[in-house]
N, C-alpha and C positions, 0 to 999 in steps of 0.2 A: 627707665631701661632702655638700654640699646639693642636688644635682640627682637623688639616690636610686640613683645607680648603686652597686653593689658593688664593693669593691675585694677580697673575700675574705677580710678580716679580721672581718667580720661573722658572728654565729652565724645559721643557717640558720633561716627562719620554721619555726614550728611550728604546723600547724592541728590542732584539735580538733573534731570534730562530736560534738555531743549529739543522741543518738537516745533514742528510746523505750527504757524498760528492757525487757529480754527476762527471761521467768521460764521455767525448765525443770522441769519435774515429771517426777519418776520414774514407774516403773510401781508402785510398792510402795504407792502412797497414804500413804506416811508423810511428815510435813512435820515435820522437825527444829525442835524446841522449840514445836510447835503439835501439838493433839490429834489424833489420826488420826482424820478424818472418817467412817471405815469403822467401823458396829457389828458387832464379831464375837460369834458365838453363844459363850454360855459352855461353857468345858470343864471337864472333871473337874479338871484343874491349876488353873484360877482358883476354881472351888469350895474346893477344898483351900487357897488362899492366904487367901480371906476368912475362910475357918473360924477362922482363927487370931485375927483381930480381932473375933470376935463379940462377945467379953466389952466390949470399947472401945465397940462400936457399942450394946449393950446400955446401958452405963453413961450414953449421951447420948439413947436412944430407949425405955428400958426393956424388960422381956421379951419377946422376940418369940417368937409361936407357930411362924414360919415363916421360914426363912434361906436363900434357892436363889437361887443366881445365874442369870440371865437372858441377860443380853450385857453386853459390855466395851468399851472403848475404851481406847486406849494412847497414851502420849505419851513421844517420846524426848526427854531431857535429859541431864544428867548421871548417867545411871542410866535406868530407864524407870519412868513413873508410869502407873497403872492407874486406871480410872474403871469401877465395875462396878455395872449395875444390878441390884438384888436384892429378889425378892419377898419381903415379911414377913408377909404373912398371907394368907389365902384369897382375898380379894377382889383383882382384878387391879390397881386403882385403889392398892393400897399397896405403894408401891416407895421403897426408899432407892438413893441414889447412894454407894457406899463406894468410897473412895479410898486408894490406899497407893502406896510407891514403894519400888524395888528399887536398889540401887547396881549399878554395872557389875561384871562378872566379871572378876577380874584371877587369872591362873595358877590358873584353876578353880575360885577360891575365891570365894563371893560373901557378902557381909556380909548381916548381918539387914536384912529390910524394914522399912518405918516407917509407921505407920497416919496418915493424914492427916485424916481426918474422915468424919462420914456425914450426908447431907442428903434431906430428904424430896423426893420427885419429884411 
């Protein structure tokens, strides 16, 4: 039919309205895939974790007179990455960011973590 009348055999018209994207933020402050913007105070557990990578850090930056975790950020990926601010000398301006990752736990068993690197801040 050329006059535009429907006979009942034509598919119904579908309209899609495009709207501005809507972003929902959870109260956790965690962004899946992104680094959590919150700087957490270092805990004894974080210190213990970075202690296992001290030899790796000293291979990159030489012998360190101090190696104290100050704060950290985390990143949820296929596991968890940690970015730890570490004081490496008496001067407050001498800091490193030590990064490492840990796989997700499966059946209560977690594989070993892996050292990613250490950069001067």
